[in-house]
N, CA, C and O of each residue as an XYZ file, in Angstrom:
916
protein
N      56.367     55.541    -35.892
C      55.306     55.330    -35.188
C      55.679     54.298    -33.571
O      56.568     53.459    -33.418
N      54.641     54.766    -32.577
C      55.607     55.195    -30.919
C      54.644     53.636    -30.710
O      53.585     53.609    -31.338
N      54.942     52.585    -29.995
C      53.814     52.155    -29.804
C      54.403     51.920    -28.011
O      55.531     52.134    -27.566
N      52.780     51.257    -27.052
C      53.358     50.790    -25.527
C      53.612     49.985    -25.483
O      52.587     49.365    -25.198
N      54.659     49.091    -25.592
C      55.667     48.381    -25.584
C      54.708     47.283    -24.096
O      54.505     47.636    -22.934
N      54.289     45.843    -24.839
C      53.159     45.166    -23.020
C      54.894     44.685    -22.171
O      55.973     44.333    -22.647
N      54.478     44.875    -20.977
C      55.273     43.867    -19.829
C      55.362     42.955    -20.452
O      56.485     42.788    -20.927
N      54.314     41.912    -20.790
C      54.473     40.448    -21.522
C      56.103     40.294    -21.993
O      57.102     39.579    -21.912
N      55.711     41.179    -22.387
C      57.914     41.195    -23.039
C      58.654     40.789    -22.190
O      59.613     40.143    -22.611
N      58.552     40.960    -20.840
C      59.661     40.482    -19.763
C      58.893     39.522    -18.666
O      59.506     39.030    -17.718
N      57.303     39.280    -18.923
C      56.799     38.877    -17.399
C      56.247     37.406    -18.290
O      55.734     36.529    -17.594
N      56.345     37.192    -19.614
C      55.986     35.809    -20.393
C      57.152     34.524    -20.101
O      56.950     33.391    -20.539
N      58.295     34.855    -19.358
C      59.118     34.403    -19.107
C      59.840     34.010    -18.026
O      60.805     33.301    -17.739
N      58.626     35.075    -17.283
C      58.384     34.292    -15.657
C      57.833     33.319    -15.540
O      56.810     33.054    -16.171
N      58.395     32.533    -14.684
C      57.415     31.412    -14.027
C      56.147     31.518    -13.578
O      56.021     32.372    -12.701
N      55.139     30.925    -13.889
C      53.352     30.721    -13.961
C      52.733     32.182    -14.046
O      51.947     32.709    -13.258
N      53.500     32.893    -15.644
C      52.483     33.541    -16.536
C      51.613     33.016    -17.089
O      51.762     32.189    -17.988
N      50.335     33.493    -16.550
C      49.067     33.292    -17.235
C      48.162     34.673    -18.048
O      48.172     35.890    -17.865
N      47.753     34.172    -18.574
C      46.620     35.017    -19.565
C      45.342     34.488    -20.039
O      45.346     33.410    -20.634
N      44.218     35.141    -19.838
C      42.982     34.979    -20.847
C      43.093     35.902    -21.670
O      43.533     37.000    -21.329
N      42.589     35.541    -23.308
C      42.315     36.372    -24.556
C      41.318     35.152    -25.266
O      41.354     33.945    -25.503
N      40.688     35.971    -25.383
C      39.397     35.158    -26.742
C      38.722     34.009    -26.402
O      38.087     33.229    -27.111
N      38.953     34.009    -25.172
C      37.711     32.886    -24.918
C      39.106     31.331    -24.821
O      38.742     30.155    -24.842
N      40.927     31.849    -24.700
C      41.078     30.753    -24.566
C      42.486     31.258    -23.286
O      43.074     32.339    -23.263
N      42.641     30.391    -22.605
C      43.444     30.354    -21.238
C      45.391     30.176    -21.618
O      45.812     29.045    -21.863
N      46.054     30.988    -21.618
C      47.349     30.499    -22.178
C      48.366     30.443    -21.377
O      48.694     31.524    -20.888
N      49.265     29.083    -20.944
C      49.878     29.227    -19.646
C      50.907     29.546    -19.867
O      50.893     29.213    -21.052
N      52.197     30.075    -19.675
C      53.576     30.332    -20.389
C      54.527     29.851    -19.370
O      54.406     30.134    -18.178
N      55.684     28.958    -19.956
C      56.238     28.477    -18.658
C      57.576     28.679    -20.139
O      57.463     28.403    -21.334
N      58.882     29.331    -19.262
C      60.483     29.183    -20.311
C      61.186     28.056    -20.606
O      61.346     27.036    -19.935
N      61.549     28.324    -21.579
C      62.346     26.995    -22.183
C      63.933     27.971    -22.634
O      64.102     28.956    -23.354
N      64.953     27.058    -21.748
C      66.055     27.725    -21.898
C      67.111     26.562    -23.286
O      67.157     25.344    -23.117
N      67.774     27.189    -24.422
C      67.864     26.571    -24.709
C      69.256     26.506    -25.401
O      69.754     26.073    -26.440
N      69.752     27.414    -23.848
C      71.559     27.312    -24.800
C      71.938     28.656    -24.339
O      71.267     29.391    -23.615
N      73.375     28.942    -24.967
C      74.196     29.674    -26.034
C      74.192     29.691    -27.065
O      74.270     28.669    -27.746
N      74.051     31.467    -27.773
C      74.377     31.459    -29.032
C      75.413     32.202    -29.031
O      75.354     33.172    -28.276
N      76.583     32.030    -29.785
C      77.398     32.783    -29.842
C      77.277     33.745    -31.050
O      76.820     33.489    -32.164
N      77.932     35.237    -30.451
C      77.959     35.784    -31.296
C      79.036     36.989    -31.242
O      79.352     37.952    -30.543
N      79.393     36.322    -32.415
C      80.863     36.267    -33.282
C      81.146     38.216    -33.228
O      82.032     38.760    -32.568
N      80.121     38.930    -34.112
C      80.013     40.133    -34.851
C      79.142     41.532    -33.786
O      79.170     42.738    -33.538
N      78.755     40.826    -33.614
C      77.617     41.700    -33.173
C      76.642     41.811    -33.650
O      75.573     42.023    -33.078
N      76.887     41.652    -35.111
C      75.528     41.526    -36.271
C      74.622     40.410    -36.091
O      74.785     39.278    -36.545
N      73.704     40.806    -35.426
C      71.997     39.794    -35.528
C      71.232     39.897    -37.154
O      70.931     40.809    -37.924
N      71.146     38.643    -37.142
C      70.125     38.130    -38.113
C      68.838     37.274    -37.545
O      68.846     36.058    -37.355
N      67.994     37.951    -37.369
C      66.664     37.120    -37.172
C      65.792     36.521    -38.776
O      65.340     37.490    -39.385
N      65.553     35.340    -39.396
C      65.074     35.180    -40.123
C      64.484     33.364    -40.167
O      64.973     32.678    -39.270
N      63.743     32.810    -40.902
C      62.893     32.008    -41.237
C      64.292     31.242    -41.295
O      65.056     32.166    -41.577
N      65.022     30.162    -41.198
C      65.850     29.706    -41.247
C      66.583     28.461    -42.956
O      67.656     28.221    -43.509
N      65.152     28.083    -43.081
C      64.296     27.199    -44.110
C      64.393     27.544    -45.339
O      64.755     26.682    -46.139
N      63.983     29.404    -45.988
C      63.717     29.602    -46.726
C      64.323     31.437    -46.832
O      63.867     32.446    -47.371
N      65.389     31.177    -46.117
C      66.013     32.592    -45.377
C      65.992     33.537    -46.364
O      66.842     33.688    -47.242
N      64.347     34.574    -46.080
C      63.769     35.695    -47.221
C      65.000     37.221    -46.622
O      65.486     38.159    -47.252
N      65.084     36.866    -45.394
C      66.542     37.844    -44.169
C      67.475     37.740    -43.934
O      67.672     37.332    -42.790
N      68.840     38.053    -44.903
C      70.181     37.534    -44.374
C      71.078     38.854    -44.305
O      72.309     38.828    -44.275
N      70.286     40.028    -44.282
C      70.359     41.190    -43.251
C      70.586     41.128    -42.325
O      70.007     40.192    -41.774
N      71.449     41.896    -41.475
C      71.017     41.618    -39.746
C      70.660     43.144    -39.186
O      70.929     44.163    -39.823
N      70.169     43.131    -38.207
C      69.268     43.788    -38.109
C      70.482     45.323    -37.716
O      71.502     45.058    -37.079
N      70.235     46.755    -38.141
C      70.949     47.618    -37.994
C      71.650     48.255    -36.678
O      72.298     49.297    -36.777
N      71.471     47.502    -35.294
C      71.697     48.148    -33.795
C      72.790     46.776    -34.357
O      72.801     45.844    -35.160
N      73.451     47.283    -33.536
C      75.235     46.667    -32.761
C      74.690     45.826    -31.392
O      74.320     46.330    -30.332
N      74.755     44.391    -31.743
C      74.799     44.113    -30.062
C      76.045     43.689    -29.493
O      77.117     43.690    -30.097
N      75.816     43.232    -27.997
C      77.419     43.221    -27.080
C      77.333     41.348    -28.132
O      76.479     40.549    -28.518
N      79.154     41.564    -28.153
C      80.001     40.133    -28.682
C      80.557     39.269    -27.209
O      81.275     39.510    -26.239
N      79.695     38.091    -27.760
C      80.324     36.834    -26.610
C      78.962     35.791    -26.651
O      78.211     35.639    -27.614
N      78.876     35.138    -25.348
C      77.563     34.182    -25.567
C      76.498     34.040    -24.392
O      76.504     34.053    -23.161
N      75.826     33.937    -25.151
C      74.089     34.507    -24.742
C      72.910     33.372    -24.794
O      72.537     32.554    -25.636
N      72.489     33.756    -23.397
C      71.176     32.764    -23.552
C      69.887     33.248    -24.289
O      69.174     34.242    -24.152
N      69.861     32.218    -25.086
C      68.926     31.902    -25.398
C      67.540     32.198    -25.454
O      67.609     32.654    -26.595
N      66.247     32.327    -25.150
C      64.736     31.673    -24.190
C      63.869     31.523    -25.181
O      64.033     31.834    -26.361
N      62.918     31.027    -24.667
C      61.723     30.630    -25.681
C      60.580     30.877    -24.674
O      61.142     30.760    -23.585
N      59.302     31.150    -24.453
C      58.156     31.574    -23.711
C      56.951     30.983    -24.718
O      56.339     31.423    -25.692
N      56.951     29.625    -23.868
C      56.045     28.648    -24.824
C      54.512     28.196    -23.912
O      54.298     27.470    -22.941
N      53.579     29.111    -24.872
C      51.896     29.020    -24.163
C      51.736     27.592    -23.914
O      52.746     27.156    -24.466
N      51.113     26.573    -23.434
C      49.965     25.737    -23.375
C      48.499     26.587    -23.603
O      47.975     27.514    -22.984
N      48.224     26.035    -24.445
C      46.838     27.338    -24.913
C      45.721     25.875    -24.732
O      45.760     24.829    -25.379
N      44.709     26.295    -23.549
C      43.478     25.547    -23.935
C      41.887     26.618    -23.718
O      41.521     27.475    -22.914
N      41.443     26.112    -24.654
C      40.432     26.666    -24.567
C      39.521     26.825    -23.213
O      39.877     26.248    -22.186
N      38.105     27.779    -23.251
C      37.476     28.341    -22.032
C      36.261     27.621    -22.139
O      35.463     27.458    -21.216
N      36.183     27.321    -22.953
C      34.579     27.109    -23.339
C      34.485     25.339    -23.653
O      34.845     24.552    -24.528
N      33.784     25.312    -22.372
C      33.519     23.253    -22.332
C      33.168     22.504    -23.235
O      33.591     21.348    -23.201
N      32.301     22.916    -24.306
C      31.663     22.134    -25.211
C      33.453     22.146    -26.462
O      33.191     21.778    -27.607
N      34.427     22.381    -26.310
C      36.001     22.268    -26.667
C      36.807     21.564    -25.722
O      37.940     21.317    -26.135
N      36.568     21.220    -24.707
C      36.761     20.817    -23.566
C      36.968     19.066    -23.644
O      36.206     18.426    -22.920
N      38.079     18.189    -24.586
C      37.595     16.609    -24.262
C      38.961     16.278    -23.017
O      40.016     16.758    -22.604
N      38.090     15.182    -22.838
C      38.803     13.981    -22.371
C      40.017     12.946    -22.409
O      40.619     12.135    -21.705
N      39.988     13.497    -23.683
C      41.229     12.158    -24.396
C      42.624     12.507    -23.581
O      42.849     13.321    -22.684
N      43.554     11.456    -24.334
C      44.800     11.846    -24.202
C      46.207     12.556    -24.877
O      47.437     12.526    -24.821
N      44.905     13.299    -25.643
C      45.747     14.082    -26.389
C      46.735     15.042    -26.171
O      46.269     15.878    -25.398
N      48.411     15.443    -26.633
C      49.104     16.385    -25.874
C      48.647     17.798    -26.016
O      48.052     18.073    -27.058
N      48.836     18.747    -25.121
C      48.225     20.212    -24.730
C      49.232     21.248    -26.388
O      50.426     21.414    -26.635
N      48.177     21.602    -26.978
C      48.542     22.384    -27.566
C      49.596     23.287    -26.749
O      49.488     23.868    -25.669
N      50.554     23.197    -27.580
C      51.922     23.937    -27.458
C      52.444     25.254    -28.342
O      52.581     24.853    -29.498
N      52.662     26.146    -28.284
C      53.070     26.772    -29.168
C      54.098     28.199    -28.814
O      53.914     28.704    -27.706
N      54.701     28.564    -29.332
C      56.268     29.821    -28.974
C      55.450     30.694    -29.297
O      54.707     30.780    -30.275
N      55.716     31.741    -27.906
C      55.184     32.852    -27.762
C      55.863     34.117    -28.763
O      55.630     35.052    -29.528
N      57.037     33.183    -27.967
C      57.992     34.659    -27.819
C      59.580     33.980    -27.812
O      59.401     32.831    -27.409
N      60.781     34.137    -28.028
C      61.952     34.130    -28.589
C      62.880     35.010    -27.530
O      62.339     36.116    -27.568
N      63.591     35.066    -26.939
C      64.768     35.825    -26.917
C      66.029     36.056    -26.426
O      66.332     35.447    -25.400
N      66.742     36.711    -26.864
C      68.178     36.766    -26.769
C      68.427     37.450    -25.172
O      68.121     38.634    -25.027
N      68.972     36.699    -24.023
C      69.281     37.398    -22.570
C      70.769     37.805    -23.083
O      71.607     37.000    -23.490
N      70.963     39.484    -22.965
C      72.137     39.881    -23.051
C      72.810     40.782    -21.271
O      73.725     41.538    -20.945
N      71.659     40.071    -20.605
C      72.196     39.892    -19.297
C      70.849     40.190    -17.958
O      69.639     40.211    -18.183
N      71.371     40.346    -16.909
C      70.241     39.793    -15.940
C      69.298     41.286    -15.963
O      68.261     41.131    -15.317
N      69.392     42.261    -16.382
C      69.608     43.997    -15.361
C      67.870     44.225    -16.497
O      67.686     44.095    -17.707
N      67.084     44.536    -15.545
C      65.374     45.018    -15.637
C      65.904     45.753    -17.200
O      67.073     46.138    -17.206
N      65.273     45.905    -18.203
C      64.403     46.455    -19.037
C      63.481     47.509    -18.654
O      62.340     47.338    -18.226
N      64.338     49.098    -18.931
C      63.286     49.834    -18.732
C      62.322     51.081    -20.091
O      61.454     51.954    -20.091
N      63.429     50.207    -21.255
C      62.719     50.761    -22.422
C      63.041     49.776    -23.551
O      64.109     49.167    -23.495
N      61.942     49.512    -24.882
C      61.837     49.050    -25.842
C      62.292     49.914    -27.585
O      62.462     51.101    -27.862
N      62.324     49.305    -27.997
C      62.092     49.688    -29.369
C      61.871     48.735    -30.399
O      62.287     47.613    -30.113
N      61.480     48.822    -31.217
C      61.869     48.124    -32.371
C      62.950     47.735    -33.172
O      63.568     48.776    -33.394
N      63.485     46.844    -33.699
C      64.439     46.364    -34.036
C      63.959     46.627    -36.022
O      62.967     46.336    -36.690
N      65.444     47.392    -36.362
C      65.473     47.582    -37.809
C      66.536     47.381    -38.689
O      67.716     47.188    -38.395
N      66.004     47.443    -39.831
C      66.963     47.120    -40.658
C      67.752     48.724    -41.392
O      67.037     49.720    -41.279
N      68.254     48.799    -41.645
C      69.173     49.935    -42.047
C      68.426     51.166    -43.035
O      68.552     52.391    -43.029
N      67.645     50.288    -43.825
C      66.714     50.961    -44.894
C      65.698     51.119    -43.804
O      65.935     52.248    -43.374
N      64.753     50.651    -43.150
C      63.804     50.502    -42.551
C      63.518     51.956    -41.717
O      64.080     52.386    -40.709
N      62.433     52.539    -42.525
C      61.803     54.017    -42.125
C      60.777     53.814    -41.023
O      59.666     53.696    -41.539
N      60.728     53.723    -39.622
C      59.756     53.690    -38.985
C      59.057     55.121    -38.860
O      58.436     55.144    -37.798
N      58.962     56.045    -39.398
C      58.319     56.903    -39.654
C      56.902     56.961    -40.285
O      55.959     57.692    -39.985
N      57.023     55.770    -41.467
C      56.908     55.173    -42.233
C      55.381     54.549    -41.584
O      54.541     54.266    -42.438
N      55.112     54.394    -40.545
C      54.627     53.373    -39.925
C      52.835     53.698    -39.342
O      52.673     54.753    -38.730
N      52.340     53.335    -39.429
C      50.940     53.336    -39.549
C      50.176     52.640    -37.366
O      50.634     52.025    -36.403
N      49.518     52.986    -37.569
C      48.395     52.139    -36.263
C      48.943     50.732    -36.462
O      48.939     50.379    -37.641
N      49.551     49.590    -35.336
C      49.345     48.559    -35.878
C      50.423     48.132    -36.761
O      50.692     46.938    -36.886
N      50.791     48.667    -37.121
C      52.540     48.632    -38.594
C      54.083     48.543    -37.978
O      54.677     49.280    -37.192
N      54.490     47.294    -38.686
C      55.756     46.899    -37.682
C      56.406     46.506    -38.883
O      55.878     46.087    -39.914
N      57.909     46.733    -38.576
C      58.912     45.539    -39.734
C      59.085     44.306    -39.061
O      59.653     44.332    -37.969
N      58.635     43.073    -39.595
C      59.068     41.964    -39.726
C      59.756     41.142    -40.696
O      60.184     41.651    -41.732
N      59.918     39.726    -40.407
C      60.806     39.165    -41.057
C      60.176     38.064    -41.628
O      60.245     37.084    -40.885
N      59.601     37.866    -42.650
C      58.965     36.689    -43.125
C      59.324     35.366    -43.130
O      60.220     34.698    -43.645
N      57.961     35.083    -42.099
C      58.568     33.111    -42.086
C      57.879     32.740    -43.238
O      57.417     33.689    -43.872
N      57.700     31.733    -43.645
C      57.152     30.412    -44.883
C      57.463     29.324    -44.468
O      56.640     28.491    -44.845
N      58.483     28.775    -43.695
C      57.713     27.061    -42.973
C      57.938     26.680    -41.571
O      58.709     25.806    -41.175
N      56.968     27.646    -40.674
C      56.953     28.420    -39.525
C      58.273     27.535    -38.530
O      58.432     26.542    -37.820
N      59.051     28.800    -39.135
C      60.193     28.482    -37.998
C      61.166     29.878    -38.196
O      61.421     30.559    -39.189
N      61.471     29.943    -37.149
C      62.419     30.739    -36.690
C      63.448     31.149    -36.153
O      63.327     30.653    -35.033
N      64.526     31.788    -36.144
C      65.777     32.148    -35.270
C      66.203     32.854    -35.496
O      65.890     33.637    -36.393
N      67.578     32.934    -34.431
C      68.513     34.387    -34.305
C      70.129     33.452    -34.229
O      70.435     32.403    -33.662
N      70.794     34.281    -34.965
C      72.330     34.133    -35.623
C      72.810     34.890    -35.892
O      72.287     35.928    -36.296
N      74.455     34.609    -35.737
C      75.153     35.877    -36.190
C      75.221     35.410    -37.552
O      75.187     34.329    -38.140
N      75.372     37.111    -37.939
C      75.933     37.615    -39.032
C      76.903     36.591    -39.650
O      76.582     36.040    -40.703
N      77.969     36.335    -39.102
C      78.583     34.939    -39.826
C      77.876     33.600    -40.043
O      77.491     33.186    -41.137
N      77.743     32.922    -38.776
C      76.636     31.978    -38.689
C      75.681     32.144    -40.389
O      75.517     31.336    -41.303
N      75.412     32.986    -40.275
C      74.185     33.276    -42.169
C      75.063     33.244    -42.781
O      74.861     32.537    -43.768
N      76.034     33.657    -42.749
C      76.919     33.424    -43.652
C      77.456     31.968    -44.474
O      77.729     31.613    -45.621
N      77.416     31.457    -43.234
C      78.316     29.782    -43.125
C      76.462     29.205    -43.660
O      76.005     29.242    -44.803
N      76.166     29.002    -43.129
C      74.175     28.380    -43.546
C      74.197     27.976    -44.353
O      74.227     26.819    -44.772
N      74.173     29.888    -45.134
C      73.892     30.429    -46.606
C      74.259     29.277    -47.526
O      73.616     28.622    -48.347
N      75.800     29.255    -47.007
C      76.958     28.654    -48.009
C      76.727     26.958    -47.936
O      77.111     26.048    -48.671
N      76.122     26.981    -47.013
C      75.590     25.246    -46.243
C      74.383     24.727    -47.140
O      74.332     23.617    -47.670
N      73.452     25.693    -47.213
C      72.543     25.331    -47.575
C      72.823     24.894    -49.253
O      72.631     23.760    -49.691
N      73.456     26.388    -50.291
C      73.999     26.017    -51.382
C      74.655     24.745    -51.501
O      74.004     23.924    -52.148
N      75.668     24.387    -51.095
C      76.471     23.455    -51.306
C      75.364     21.483    -51.106
O      75.450     20.393    -51.672
N      74.668     21.951    -50.224
C      74.076     20.759    -49.962
C      72.090     21.024    -50.037
O      71.735     21.644    -49.035
N      71.111     20.737    -50.813
C      70.063     21.234    -50.924
C      69.607     20.531    -49.639
O      68.914     21.237    -48.907
N      69.796     19.586    -49.320
C      69.681     18.667    -48.314
C      69.498     18.814    -46.925
O      68.811     18.259    -46.068
N      70.681     20.130    -46.981
C      71.056     20.411    -45.808
C      70.209     20.800    -44.685
O      70.475     20.838    -43.484
N      68.958     21.130    -45.420
C      67.265     21.090    -44.227
C      67.432     20.061    -43.958
O      67.872     20.131    -42.811
N      67.386     19.059    -44.234
C      66.819     18.145    -43.796
C      67.727     17.640    -42.261
O      67.183     17.303    -41.209
N      68.949     17.701    -42.473
C      69.475     18.442    -41.348
C      68.986     18.702    -39.948
O      68.890     18.030    -38.921
N      68.658     20.200    -40.386
C      68.388     21.172    -39.624
C      67.267     20.639    -38.614
O      67.045     20.743    -37.408
N      66.503     19.837    -40.034
C      64.797     19.417    -39.031
C      64.983     18.012    -38.703
O      63.840     17.554    -38.706
N      65.729     17.158    -38.447
C      66.157     16.002    -37.734
C      66.303     16.253    -36.351
O      65.711     15.752    -35.395
N      67.479     17.393    -36.418
C      67.612     18.097    -35.124
C      66.642     19.174    -34.440
O      67.060     20.018    -33.648
N      65.618     19.083    -34.740
C      64.621     19.830    -34.201
C      64.411     19.522    -33.504
O      64.653     19.838    -32.339
N      63.212     17.864    -34.487
C      62.613     17.217    -33.923
C      62.543     16.621    -33.039
O      61.510     16.132    -32.580
N      64.097     16.497    -32.426
C      64.075     15.548    -31.122
C      63.391     16.244    -29.800
O      62.841     15.676    -28.857
N      63.588     17.614    -30.016
C      62.665     18.772    -28.903
C      61.227     18.341    -29.212
O      60.520     18.246    -28.209
N      60.626     18.052    -30.413
C      59.188     18.260    -30.915
C      58.129     17.538    -29.891
O      58.193     16.358    -29.547
N      57.154     18.481    -29.482
C      56.139     18.587    -29.051
C      54.612     18.976    -30.032
O      54.436     19.623    -31.064
N      53.766     18.281    -29.183
C      52.827     19.100    -30.031
C      52.820     20.331    -29.501
O      53.197     20.347    -28.330
N      52.460     21.585    -30.054
C      52.689     21.568    -32.109
C      54.039     22.744    -31.697
O      53.867     23.952    -31.533
N      55.219     22.095    -31.604
C      56.753     23.324    -31.509
C      57.395     22.232    -31.136
O      57.195     21.256    -30.414
N      58.628     22.868    -32.159
C      59.291     22.394    -31.716
C      61.227     22.999    -31.658
O      61.389     23.333    -32.832
N      62.463     23.236    -30.997
C      63.611     24.192    -30.919
C      64.811     23.276    -31.553
O      64.899     22.104    -31.919
N      65.542     24.214    -31.507
C      67.461     23.394    -31.220
C      68.012     24.854    -31.964
O      67.589     25.642    -32.811
N      69.508     24.661    -30.897
C      70.419     25.357    -30.921
C      71.499     24.517    -31.362
O      72.303     24.045    -30.559
N      71.580     24.220    -33.120
C      72.473     23.399    -33.384
C      73.739     24.303    -34.025
O      73.640     25.458    -34.440
N      74.570     23.738    -34.007
C      76.035     23.433    -34.184
C      76.409     23.689    -35.812
O      76.367     22.652    -36.474
N      76.721     24.754    -36.463
C      77.043     24.635    -38.524
C      78.190     24.555    -38.444
O      78.658     24.805    -39.555
N      79.359     24.224    -37.360
C      81.159     24.768    -37.755
C      81.369     26.157    -37.238
O      80.685     27.068    -36.772
N      82.812     25.874    -37.573
C      83.401     27.228    -37.290
C      83.192     28.354    -36.315
O      83.211     29.571    -36.498
N      82.882     27.267    -34.676
C      82.367     28.302    -34.407
C      81.529     28.957    -33.830
O      81.542     29.669    -32.825
N      80.670     28.615    -34.662
C      78.989     28.894    -35.629
C      77.551     28.425    -35.195
O      76.799     27.812    -35.952
N      77.321     28.687    -34.220
C      75.595     28.280    -34.520
C      74.624     28.513    -34.603
O      74.697     29.711    -34.328
N      73.494     28.309    -34.806
C      71.875     28.953    -35.086
C      70.746     28.288    -33.990
O      70.636     27.105    -33.667
N      70.102     29.232    -33.623
C      69.323     28.840    -32.808
C      67.881     29.023    -33.267
O      67.709     30.163    -33.698
N      66.726     28.212    -33.313
C      66.030     28.110    -34.567
C      64.637     27.401    -33.444
O      64.859     26.667    -32.482
N      63.336     27.833    -33.870
C      62.350     27.751    -33.594
C      61.007     28.000    -33.609
O      60.443     29.010    -34.029
N      60.402     26.760    -32.998
C      58.646     27.182    -33.620
C      57.873     28.899    -33.763
O      57.937     29.672    -32.807
N      57.328     29.206    -34.795
C      56.556     30.549    -34.822
C      55.298     30.729    -34.552
O      54.463     30.794    -35.454
N      55.017     30.825    -33.391
C      53.460     30.897    -32.927
C      52.912     29.996    -33.497
O      53.074     28.790    -33.309
N      52.020     30.673    -34.453
C      50.713     29.868    -34.986
C      50.847     29.319    -36.377
O      49.956     28.676    -36.931
N      52.296     29.680    -37.041
C      53.237     29.009    -37.834
C      53.620     30.605    -39.093
O      54.300     31.631    -39.073
N      52.893     30.062    -39.805
C      53.614     31.555    -41.113
C      53.376     32.894    -40.622
O      52.683     33.173    -39.644
N      53.848     33.508    -41.187
C      53.305     35.149    -41.199
C      54.799     35.993    -41.249
O      55.804     35.416    -41.664
N      54.830     37.067    -40.899
C      55.835     38.140    -40.313
C      55.831     38.702    -38.987
O      54.921     39.395    -38.532
N      57.047     38.323    -38.297
C      57.111     38.853    -36.788
C      58.296     39.826    -36.470
O      59.498     39.642    -36.658
N      57.736     40.763    -36.013
C      58.891     41.841    -35.299
C      59.883     41.280    -34.594
O      59.998     40.219    -33.981
N      60.322     41.862    -34.726
C      61.437     42.121    -32.993
C      62.158     42.767    -32.247
O      63.244     42.412    -32.706
N      62.484     43.682    -31.166
C      62.387     44.508    -30.116
C      63.738     44.686    -29.161
O      64.171     43.674    -28.609
N      64.143     45.457    -29.040
C      65.304     45.677    -28.396
C      65.123     46.554    -27.007
O      64.850     47.719    -26.718
N      65.444     45.278    -26.288
C      65.439     46.101    -24.423
C      66.513     46.350    -23.585
O      67.205     45.526    -22.989
N      66.627     48.109    -23.594
C      67.832     49.002    -23.127
C      67.454     48.696    -21.210
O      66.361     48.654    -20.646
N      68.962     48.520    -20.598
C      68.668     48.449    -19.584
C      68.889     50.320    -18.864
O      69.260     51.224    -19.613
N      68.679     50.485    -17.849
C      68.779     51.506    -17.111
C      69.453     52.714    -17.711
O      68.883     53.691    -18.196
N      71.163     52.439    -17.575
C      71.964     52.537    -18.063
C      72.297     53.108    -19.791
O      73.074     53.968    -20.206
N      71.230     52.105    -20.581
C      71.303     52.515    -21.857
C      71.885     51.413    -22.550
O      72.127     51.433    -23.756
N      72.127     50.371    -21.727
C      72.533     49.179    -22.464
C      72.052     48.109    -22.842
O      71.458     47.444    -21.993
N      72.172     47.459    -24.578
C      71.119     46.623    -24.705
C      71.127     45.524    -23.770
O      72.189     45.442    -23.153
N      70.059     44.455    -23.413
C      69.613     43.621    -22.260
C      68.947     42.709    -22.880
O      69.087     41.506    -22.660
N      68.081     43.252    -23.796
C      67.212     42.086    -24.680
C      67.210     41.974    -26.110
O      67.565     43.003    -26.685
N      66.886     40.934    -26.887
C      66.499     41.091    -28.092
C      65.419     40.414    -28.445
O      65.829     39.737    -29.389
N      64.132     40.126    -28.267
C      62.894     39.503    -28.347
C      62.342     39.613    -29.552
O      62.416     40.615    -30.262
N      61.607     38.295    -29.895
C      60.871     38.501    -30.932
C      59.451     37.970    -30.956
O      59.512     36.761    -30.734
N      58.498     38.270    -31.088
C      56.705     38.327    -31.063
C      55.813     37.960    -31.981
O      55.266     38.615    -32.868
N      55.691     36.395    -31.548
C      54.834     35.866    -32.510
C      53.627     35.854    -32.561
O      52.888     34.921    -32.876
N      53.223     37.508    -32.069
C      51.368     37.510    -32.063
C      51.186     36.603    -31.191
O      50.001     36.884    -31.006
N      51.387     35.632    -30.403
C      50.097     34.929    -29.598
C      49.420     35.351    -28.783
O      48.515     34.802    -28.154
N      49.970     36.765    -28.718
C      49.438     37.144    -27.659
C      49.079     38.879    -28.030
O      49.866     39.814    -28.177
N      47.796     38.851    -28.094
C      47.449     40.551    -28.603
C      47.847     41.692    -28.146
O      47.908     41.741    -26.917
N      48.174     42.739    -28.775
C      49.198     43.724    -27.545
C      48.354     45.011    -28.749
O      47.667     45.759    -28.053
N      48.288     45.291    -29.833
C      48.512     46.505    -30.666
C      47.048     45.847    -31.887
O      46.877     46.470    -32.935
N      46.323     44.858    -31.632
C      44.925     44.968    -32.523
C      45.341     44.339    -33.798
O      46.177     43.464    -33.570
N      45.223     44.391    -34.335
C      45.326     43.648    -35.940
C      47.049     44.200    -36.531
O      47.040     45.125    -37.344
N      47.667     43.944    -36.343
C      49.463     43.835    -36.899
C      49.551     43.855    -38.452
O      49.173     42.831    -39.021
N      49.876     44.601    -38.999
C      50.328     44.444    -40.622
C      51.892     44.982    -40.709
O      52.530     45.747    -39.985
N      52.284     44.134    -42.098
C      53.879     44.304    -41.738
C      53.849     46.193    -42.317
O      54.873     46.873    -42.258
């Protein structure tokens, strides 16, 4: 299934990006998380607390240390009836997360899939995504995923260690953390849009056909109607 991928896969990370949708104003800003260690070139994206998906994407990515960035939206109702003068923090949601492999412009996108995914079977508004049941997504190298699985199996309370580290960046209603888990591995973890669901990732290529981005879209901003897995 072919999609016309939205420009905001890139522009949402630019300073000052705003968009109105369904009676709400979204003001986005970029949060730099730090560098993810990609040791094998095989990247896993999943909910790290439930680990539904542990298989890496089919594509082989560049190896090295790469910036992880979030596009965070401050969400405000355009309805005067829903606007308040109280001191509550604004609602902030992670709209997209990405790994920037280079600074080169993206000229084409394709959906990131797993080895047995058959994109030709997808209909309008359908995609292959990873399942989220704990309101959290992630990027990690395949080696880091195997290590995280072992830690989770060894210590059933290890998730509390991860949660405490994410809580250090908590702001209503999102948090994130780039967490070292040993052996030169780390995991980039972040809140997922409105919460649980299924979320697809997309690979951006530069003019030379080299991978420049890996972006996960948490469907805060609607661009393909009602999306189904």
